[in-house]
Z-matrix of the N, CA and C atoms (Angstrom, degrees):
N
C 1 1.461
C 2 1.591 1 104.45
N 3 1.356 2 115.07 1 144.46
C 4 1.462 3 120.81 2 -178.41
C 5 1.540 4 108.62 3 -110.89
N 6 1.302 5 121.55 4 126.62
C 7 1.331 6 128.25 5 178.55
C 8 1.464 7 113.31 6 -107.11
N 9 1.373 8 116.62 7 142.18
C 10 1.490 9 118.52 8 174.22
C 11 1.606 10 110.70 9 -96.26
N 12 1.335 11 111.71 10 111.29
C 13 1.447 12 123.57 11 176.29
C 14 1.442 13 112.18 12 -103.41
N 15 1.541 14 109.00 13 147.77
C 16 1.464 15 113.79 14 177.57
C 17 1.476 16 112.14 15 -68.50
N 18 1.228 17 119.29 16 166.70
C 19 1.381 18 125.43 17 173.79
C 20 1.620 19 113.65 18 -60.11
N 21 1.224 20 114.96 19 -35.98
C 22 1.498 21 120.16 20 176.29
C 23 1.525 22 111.34 21 -67.54
N 24 1.286 23 118.06 22 -37.64
C 25 1.464 24 120.17 23 178.00
C 26 1.514 25 109.40 24 -69.30
N 27 1.302 26 111.94 25 -40.43
C 28 1.588 27 113.05 26 179.75
C 29 1.495 28 109.56 27 -67.21
N 30 1.322 29 119.45 28 -35.60
C 31 1.479 30 125.47 29 178.37
C 32 1.503 31 110.75 30 -64.50
N 33 1.326 32 117.12 31 -46.24
C 34 1.526 33 122.42 32 175.57
C 35 1.521 34 113.53 33 -63.24
N 36 1.428 35 115.20 34 -35.40
C 37 1.364 36 121.15 35 177.40
C 38 1.576 37 114.99 36 -70.08
N 39 1.277 38 110.85 37 -44.56
C 40 1.554 39 116.65 38 179.45
C 41 1.381 40 115.28 39 -78.30
N 42 1.379 41 120.63 40 -32.77
C 43 1.418 42 123.31 41 173.43
C 44 1.491 43 114.07 42 -132.65
N 45 1.393 44 115.43 43 69.85
C 46 1.487 45 118.58 44 -176.63
C 47 1.509 46 110.95 45 -61.17
N 48 1.287 47 109.75 46 147.69
C 49 1.524 48 116.73 47 175.75
C 50 1.502 49 111.78 48 -92.74
N 51 1.318 50 115.63 49 154.94
C 52 1.538 51 118.51 50 168.47
C 53 1.426 52 111.27 51 57.53
N 54 1.406 53 124.04 52 41.19
C 55 1.478 54 126.43 53 177.86
C 56 1.431 55 109.72 54 -86.15
N 57 1.377 56 116.48 55 139.48
C 58 1.505 57 123.69 56 167.85
C 59 1.522 58 113.48 57 117.56
N 60 1.297 59 111.14 58 169.86
C 61 1.394 60 120.57 59 176.42
C 62 1.475 61 115.65 60 -69.50
N 63 1.267 62 117.04 61 138.86
C 64 1.437 63 122.78 62 173.62
C 65 1.527 64 114.48 63 -106.61
N 66 1.212 65 118.42 64 117.06
C 67 1.490 66 125.36 65 -162.89
C 68 1.605 67 104.25 66 -76.11
N 69 1.377 68 118.29 67 -32.21
C 70 1.507 69 116.16 68 -176.01
C 71 1.502 70 108.87 69 -102.54
N 72 1.380 71 122.15 70 21.01
C 73 1.463 72 120.84 71 178.52
C 74 1.487 73 109.94 72 -63.46
N 75 1.412 74 113.84 73 144.36
C 76 1.352 75 117.55 74 173.74
C 77 1.543 76 115.99 75 -110.36
N 78 1.320 77 109.10 76 11.84
C 79 1.483 78 114.99 77 177.09
C 80 1.620 79 102.08 78 -153.14
N 81 1.303 80 115.64 79 141.73
C 82 1.461 81 121.92 80 -178.22
C 83 1.506 82 107.11 81 -155.22
N 84 1.385 83 117.00 82 143.97
C 85 1.457 84 123.67 83 170.10
C 86 1.521 85 109.58 84 -151.27
N 87 1.256 86 115.70 85 149.21
C 88 1.443 87 124.20 86 174.44
C 89 1.456 88 108.96 87 -126.55
N 90 1.280 89 122.34 88 135.02
C 91 1.486 90 125.13 89 171.10
C 92 1.467 91 112.18 90 -143.27
N 93 1.374 92 117.15 91 165.76
C 94 1.424 93 122.26 92 -179.15
C 95 1.395 94 109.36 93 -132.66
N 96 1.421 95 115.27 94 169.86
C 97 1.475 96 122.79 95 178.83
C 98 1.529 97 105.49 96 -118.40
N 99 1.365 98 108.88 97 124.09
C 100 1.518 99 111.18 98 176.20
C 101 1.561 100 110.05 99 -74.23
N 102 1.296 101 116.37 100 -19.59
C 103 1.412 102 121.11 101 179.72
C 104 1.518 103 118.57 102 -59.41
N 105 1.401 104 110.87 103 -34.08
C 106 1.401 105 119.01 104 -173.67
C 107 1.547 106 115.84 105 -139.98
N 108 1.303 107 117.41 106 -14.63
C 109 1.468 108 122.20 107 -179.41
C 110 1.546 109 108.31 108 90.86
N 111 1.271 110 126.51 109 6.86
C 112 1.381 111 126.98 110 179.40
C 113 1.592 112 110.58 111 -68.80
N 114 1.320 113 119.91 112 149.39
C 115 1.463 114 122.75 113 179.52
C 116 1.556 115 103.01 114 -132.40
N 117 1.320 116 115.03 115 152.43
C 118 1.383 117 121.43 116 175.30
C 119 1.563 118 111.02 117 -151.54
N 120 1.321 119 114.44 118 140.83
C 121 1.542 120 117.99 119 174.48
C 122 1.510 121 106.48 120 -129.89
N 123 1.324 122 109.44 121 134.45
C 124 1.589 123 114.75 122 175.89
C 125 1.635 124 105.90 123 -111.92
N 126 1.254 125 112.22 124 139.11
C 127 1.473 126 120.63 125 172.59
C 128 1.517 127 105.67 126 -117.57
N 129 1.348 128 116.30 127 128.31
C 130 1.479 129 122.78 128 177.30
C 131 1.419 130 113.47 129 -122.27
N 132 1.316 131 119.11 130 142.53
C 133 1.433 132 126.58 131 164.09
C 134 1.462 133 109.93 132 -113.14
N 135 1.339 134 113.20 133 115.05
C 136 1.477 135 120.79 134 -173.82
C 137 1.583 136 105.13 135 -120.55
N 138 1.376 137 107.84 136 123.62
C 139 1.539 138 115.97 137 178.89
C 140 1.508 139 109.67 138 -134.76
N 141 1.312 140 115.68 139 123.28
C 142 1.455 141 123.11 140 173.54
C 143 1.546 142 107.43 141 65.79
N 144 1.320 143 120.40 142 36.54
C 145 1.487 144 124.06 143 -178.71
C 146 1.546 145 113.91 144 76.57
N 147 1.272 146 121.76 145 9.50
C 148 1.444 147 123.05 146 -179.19
C 149 1.514 148 111.63 147 -121.50
N 150 1.278 149 119.76 148 131.73
C 151 1.491 150 126.53 149 172.92
C 152 1.472 151 106.80 150 -71.83
N 153 1.329 152 109.09 151 99.29
C 154 1.532 153 114.17 152 -174.70
C 155 1.564 154 110.52 153 -84.07
N 156 1.274 155 112.06 154 -30.68
C 157 1.549 156 117.92 155 176.01
C 158 1.436 157 113.04 156 -144.93
N 159 1.213 158 117.54 157 149.32
C 160 1.644 159 124.77 158 174.87
C 161 1.493 160 111.84 159 -148.51
N 162 1.314 161 110.72 160 133.23
C 163 1.493 162 119.27 161 175.54
C 164 1.479 163 108.29 162 -135.03
N 165 1.317 164 112.01 163 168.69
C 166 1.528 165 117.54 164 -179.11
C 167 1.478 166 109.88 165 -145.59
N 168 1.269 167 113.99 166 163.62
C 169 1.551 168 124.52 167 170.36
C 170 1.520 169 102.94 168 -132.25
N 171 1.321 170 113.93 169 146.55
C 172 1.424 171 116.13 170 -178.49
C 173 1.553 172 109.82 171 -144.98
N 174 1.339 173 113.37 172 147.82
C 175 1.523 174 119.68 173 174.47
C 176 1.617 175 98.69 174 -131.33
N 177 1.334 176 112.76 175 103.37
C 178 1.502 177 110.30 176 178.95
C 179 1.501 178 107.80 177 171.53
N 180 1.320 179 114.07 178 -164.29
C 181 1.469 180 128.41 179 -172.28
C 182 1.505 181 109.76 180 -76.01
N 183 1.439 182 116.19 181 172.64
C 184 1.401 183 119.61 182 175.93
C 185 1.506 184 117.21 183 -54.02
N 186 1.404 185 114.78 184 -36.78
C 187 1.398 186 121.91 185 -179.49
C 188 1.497 187 112.25 186 -66.26
N 189 1.344 188 115.45 187 -42.36
C 190 1.429 189 124.63 188 178.48
C 191 1.601 190 107.90 189 -58.46
N 192 1.245 191 111.90 190 -53.64
C 193 1.503 192 112.53 191 -176.54
C 194 1.550 193 111.15 192 -66.32
N 195 1.309 194 123.19 193 -35.82
C 196 1.392 195 125.40 194 -176.68
C 197 1.566 196 109.09 195 -71.91
N 198 1.322 197 119.00 196 -34.51
C 199 1.426 198 119.55 197 178.40
C 200 1.516 199 111.92 198 -73.79
N 201 1.326 200 118.39 199 -34.67
C 202 1.496 201 119.41 200 177.94
C 203 1.573 202 107.52 201 -68.19
N 204 1.286 203 115.43 202 -36.72
C 205 1.473 204 121.74 203 178.03
C 206 1.600 205 109.92 204 -62.58
N 207 1.225 206 112.28 205 -51.72
C 208 1.446 207 118.77 206 -174.54
C 209 1.561 208 112.33 207 -66.19
N 210 1.418 209 114.97 208 -34.16
C 211 1.445 210 114.69 209 178.62
C 212 1.529 211 109.83 210 -72.76
N 213 1.244 212 123.69 211 -27.16
C 214 1.340 213 120.79 212 179.88
C 215 1.634 214 108.04 213 -70.32
N 216 1.272 215 111.38 214 -37.59
C 217 1.521 216 116.79 215 -178.59
C 218 1.547 217 108.42 216 -67.83
N 219 1.359 218 116.86 217 -38.38
C 220 1.465 219 117.77 218 -176.74
C 221 1.570 220 113.36 219 -71.41
N 222 1.363 221 115.65 220 -25.68
C 223 1.490 222 117.81 221 -170.21
C 224 1.586 223 111.28 222 -98.31
N 225 1.400 224 118.82 223 -24.82
C 226 1.417 225 119.67 224 -174.70
C 227 1.619 226 109.04 225 -61.34
N 228 1.372 227 110.03 226 130.82
C 229 1.445 228 114.76 227 178.82
C 230 1.464 229 116.45 228 84.93
N 231 1.340 230 120.11 229 -1.11
C 232 1.490 231 126.16 230 -174.37
C 233 1.442 232 110.99 231 -100.73
N 234 1.331 233 114.25 232 146.40
C 235 1.535 234 117.40 233 175.04
C 236 1.590 235 111.30 234 -61.13
N 237 1.208 236 113.79 235 144.84
C 238 1.485 237 118.69 236 -179.64
C 239 1.504 238 113.34 237 -55.82
N 240 1.354 239 114.97 238 -40.71
C 241 1.467 240 117.19 239 179.43
C 242 1.529 241 112.22 240 -62.28
N 243 1.317 242 115.34 241 -36.07
C 244 1.562 243 115.28 242 173.75
C 245 1.372 244 117.53 243 -65.98
N 246 1.475 245 111.62 244 -39.05
C 247 1.437 246 121.71 245 176.49
C 248 1.494 247 113.82 246 -54.65
N 249 1.288 248 109.22 247 -46.11
C 250 1.539 249 117.61 248 -179.34
C 251 1.576 250 115.57 249 -58.53
N 252 1.322 251 113.76 250 -19.04
C 253 1.497 252 119.29 251 178.80
C 254 1.507 253 112.72 252 -93.04
N 255 1.368 254 119.46 253 -5.15
C 256 1.456 255 121.90 254 -179.33
C 257 1.672 256 111.17 255 -63.45
N 258 1.299 257 112.37 256 133.11
C 259 1.463 258 115.27 257 -176.97
C 260 1.463 259 109.90 258 -114.43
N 261 1.328 260 116.32 259 163.66
C 262 1.517 261 119.55 260 178.03
C 263 1.540 262 108.85 261 -63.52
N 264 1.372 263 116.57 262 -39.03
C 265 1.442 264 115.55 263 177.91
C 266 1.440 265 114.44 264 -54.91
N 267 1.503 266 117.73 265 -45.49
C 268 1.490 267 118.02 266 174.70
C 269 1.458 268 117.22 267 -54.75
N 270 1.393 269 113.74 268 -33.69
C 271 1.463 270 120.38 269 178.13
C 272 1.402 271 111.43 270 -64.30
N 273 1.444 272 115.74 271 -48.01
C 274 1.435 273 121.88 272 179.54
C 275 1.599 274 110.84 273 -60.59
N 276 1.325 275 116.64 274 -44.59
C 277 1.349 276 120.06 275 -179.55
C 278 1.554 277 110.86 276 -61.12
N 279 1.273 278 113.44 277 -48.86
C 280 1.477 279 119.98 278 179.12
C 281 1.585 280 114.29 279 -53.94
N 282 1.339 281 115.95 280 -30.40
C 283 1.444 282 122.56 281 178.97
C 284 1.538 283 109.27 282 -85.29
N 285 1.295 284 122.59 283 -2.06
C 286 1.440 285 122.09 284 -174.45
C 287 1.491 286 114.12 285 78.07
N 288 1.355 287 111.35 286 20.84
C 289 1.500 288 116.85 287 175.02
C 290 1.561 289 108.75 288 102.18
N 291 1.399 290 108.29 289 162.62
C 292 1.486 291 119.96 290 175.91
C 293 1.473 292 106.26 291 -145.65
N 294 1.341 293 118.97 292 151.11
C 295 1.439 294 119.36 293 179.59
C 296 1.628 295 103.03 294 -67.04
N 297 1.319 296 116.77 295 144.79
C 298 1.398 297 118.76 296 -179.77
C 299 1.505 298 119.49 297 -49.82
N 300 1.348 299 111.78 298 -36.01
C 301 1.419 300 117.11 299 179.10
C 302 1.500 301 115.18 300 -64.22
N 303 1.363 302 115.73 301 -18.61
C 304 1.444 303 125.75 302 177.39
C 305 1.510 304 117.78 303 -96.63
N 306 1.308 305 114.44 304 2.25
C 307 1.451 306 117.97 305 178.00
C 308 1.502 307 117.90 306 -59.31
N 309 1.347 308 111.58 307 -29.08
C 310 1.515 309 119.82 308 176.17
C 311 1.459 310 111.49 309 -55.77
N 312 1.330 311 120.55 310 -26.47
C 313 1.486 312 126.98 311 -175.31
C 314 1.579 313 108.17 312 -73.34
N 315 1.426 314 117.19 313 -40.56
C 316 1.359 315 115.72 314 172.98
C 317 1.535 316 117.04 315 -76.99
N 318 1.304 317 114.77 316 -14.38
C 319 1.524 318 122.18 317 173.84
C 320 1.586 319 106.42 318 -74.87
N 321 1.320 320 115.88 319 -38.69
C 322 1.565 321 119.55 320 -172.51
C 323 1.547 322 99.94 321 -74.93
N 324 1.380 323 122.82 322 -39.66
C 325 1.397 324 117.77 323 179.39
C 326 1.489 325 116.48 324 -59.00
N 327 1.382 326 113.70 325 -46.85
C 328 1.427 327 122.93 326 177.16
C 329 1.496 328 112.42 327 -61.78
N 330 1.307 329 119.52 328 -50.28
C 331 1.452 330 126.59 329 174.75
C 332 1.587 331 110.75 330 -51.38
N 333 1.251 332 115.23 331 -49.88
C 334 1.549 333 119.68 332 -179.53
C 335 1.548 334 108.28 333 -66.14
N 336 1.216 335 117.46 334 -45.19
C 337 1.531 336 120.28 335 177.74
C 338 1.557 337 111.28 336 -56.07
N 339 1.363 338 114.08 337 -42.58
C 340 1.483 339 115.29 338 -176.27
C 341 1.488 340 112.37 339 -75.48
N 342 1.365 341 113.78 340 -30.42
C 343 1.462 342 115.30 341 171.88
C 344 1.476 343 114.84 342 -59.03
N 345 1.337 344 115.93 343 -44.64
C 346 1.436 345 123.35 344 176.12
C 347 1.512 346 110.48 345 -59.47
N 348 1.351 347 119.78 346 -46.33
C 349 1.422 348 119.96 347 -179.52
C 350 1.506 349 114.28 348 -65.36
N 351 1.432 350 112.34 349 -37.90
C 352 1.536 351 118.06 350 176.92
C 353 1.488 352 108.30 351 -59.45
N 354 1.328 353 118.37 352 -54.44
C 355 1.493 354 116.78 353 -175.92
C 356 1.454 355 111.83 354 -63.61
N 357 1.312 356 121.53 355 -28.16
C 358 1.548 357 124.39 356 174.54
C 359 1.462 358 106.20 357 -60.36
N 360 1.392 359 118.91 358 -48.77
C 361 1.388 360 122.85 359 -170.71
C 362 1.621 361 111.13 360 -70.81
N 363 1.338 362 109.86 361 -32.92
C 364 1.440 363 113.10 362 -176.27
C 365 1.549 364 114.07 363 -74.65
N 366 1.221 365 119.42 364 -23.47
C 367 1.511 366 124.25 365 -171.40
C 368 1.585 367 109.39 366 -71.75
N 369 1.357 368 117.11 367 -31.73
C 370 1.466 369 116.33 368 -172.10
C 371 1.496 370 113.71 369 78.80
N 372 1.342 371 111.10 370 170.80
C 373 1.445 372 119.41 371 179.31
C 374 1.480 373 112.72 372 -82.96
N 375 1.365 374 116.03 373 149.77
C 376 1.468 375 119.98 374 175.56
C 377 1.420 376 107.83 375 -131.52
N 378 1.333 377 120.53 376 147.29
C 379 1.498 378 123.64 377 179.94
C 380 1.519 379 106.94 378 -81.11
N 381 1.458 380 112.81 379 135.85
C 382 1.421 381 117.87 380 177.19
C 383 1.558 382 101.10 381 -107.85
N 384 1.357 383 108.98 382 129.58
C 385 1.514 384 116.20 383 -178.64
C 386 1.431 385 116.28 384 -101.49
N 387 1.270 386 123.05 385 145.51
C 388 1.513 387 121.21 386 171.13
C 389 1.531 388 107.90 387 -84.11
N 390 1.342 389 112.60 388 177.35
C 391 1.441 390 117.14 389 -171.29
C 392 1.566 391 109.56 390 -70.23
N 393 1.323 392 120.83 391 -10.09
C 394 1.549 393 121.47 392 170.93
C 395 1.442 394 117.41 393 -95.46
N 396 1.421 395 110.20 394 8.33
C 397 1.439 396 115.95 395 174.25
C 398 1.490 397 115.94 396 85.75
N 399 1.214 398 122.05 397 0.76
C 400 1.387 399 123.47 398 177.13
C 401 1.460 400 113.16 399 -91.71
N 402 1.294 401 119.54 400 150.49
C 403 1.475 402 127.48 401 -174.44
C 404 1.504 403 106.44 402 -70.68
N 405 1.364 404 114.28 403 120.73
C 406 1.535 405 118.10 404 -179.49
C 407 1.581 406 106.57 405 -94.64
N 408 1.329 407 118.98 406 -13.60
C 409 1.452 408 115.99 407 -175.68
C 410 1.542 409 104.84 408 159.72
N 411 1.382 410 111.01 409 -165.87
C 412 1.457 411 119.83 410 -171.20
C 413 1.522 412 103.61 411 -127.38
N 414 1.269 413 118.51 412 144.22
C 415 1.509 414 118.51 413 169.57
C 416 1.506 415 106.39 414 -151.76
N 417 1.284 416 115.87 415 161.62
C 418 1.457 417 125.65 416 178.08
C 419 1.652 418 104.81 417 -105.73
N 420 1.292 419 114.73 418 140.28
C 421 1.407 420 118.56 419 172.22
C 422 1.485 421 111.24 420 -136.15
N 423 1.263 422 120.66 421 139.57
C 424 1.410 423 121.36 422 179.37
C 425 1.501 424 109.84 423 -155.06
N 426 1.354 425 117.45 424 166.27
C 427 1.472 426 119.88 425 171.81
C 428 1.472 427 103.78 426 -163.27
N 429 1.324 428 117.64 427 133.85
C 430 1.383 429 124.67 428 175.82
C 431 1.509 430 108.00 429 -139.92
N 432 1.298 431 118.60 430 135.52
C 433 1.398 432 123.49 431 171.79
C 434 1.507 433 108.93 432 -127.75
N 435 1.315 434 112.39 433 119.57
C 436 1.521 435 119.67 434 178.50
C 437 1.476 436 109.03 435 -123.41
N 438 1.164 437 120.48 436 146.64
C 439 1.386 438 126.78 437 176.46
C 440 1.408 439 120.26 438 -131.37
């Protein structure tokens, strides 16, 4: 089946932004879609309530890759509270639209993002110590993989 994609969807598919594993992520989630077999992983670096970095990995169609790419662009540098309000409809709009049959891709991206945030919030703060044993600050760490 042939789908009509916006130029922006095609651009994010052909040259996705922020692709790959992030070694210093403090939030991670992986989820898949039973509807089509797509998979997505988000890696987030959250500091002082701000998403300072976001990357993704994807196994799926053009719409899946484009939505993952767009989500990372939409959330980088944003307060976590704002990111938690991002919707799949906003992702679709930011991409200049998606065929209705591909809306599940934006749902997968948002669901995966929210899982990463949820795990980050559940883990609580942990003390980070310097080599002399003194507390250097606080950070959150979490990792969840769901499939």
